[in-house]
C-alpha positions, 0 to 999 in steps of 0.5 A: 336504433339501427337506422342511426348507425353505420355498419361498424355499430357507430352512431352517425355524427349527425344524430349526435349533432341533432341532439346537441342542437336540441340541447343548445336550443333549449339553453337558447330559449331559456336565455332569450326568453323566446324563440331561437334558431340555429344559424352556425356550428363552429369547429365541431370535433368528433373525439370518440365514436358513440356506440350502440347502447351508450348513454348520451349526455349533452351539456351547454354553456352560454358563452357570448351574448350579442344584440340578437345572437348567442354563442353556446358551447356544447359538449356531448359525453357517452357513458359506455354500455354496461360500464361506468366509463364516460368519455367526451365524444364531441364538442362545438360552439353553436350560434343561435339568433333570437326571433319573433313569431314572424322569424325576424331577429329580436334583441336578447333580453339583459341577464336578470340580476343574480343569475 
């Protein structure tokens, strides 16, 4: 949408980052089997701009699980408007912490067998 773009027609990086945070949160909730919060973003690199009309795809991978935290690698890819061209636009590592209903950190459960 126009409110999400700069004068050059590029999507704001913060909009892309927000979608990455949402996808990472979904992956974190699935792994923690409960609520998570974002506590850090490491080494976010913007490689290519997102343009109006591009389709954004976001991919996540849990790369480390600590006692209460998880590091999740997140990549954002753009399929360019009216083409079959897909390019990576950014990547980062997000850290999420599992929390209880009161917002206090809780242990991440062990990985279920066979997963």
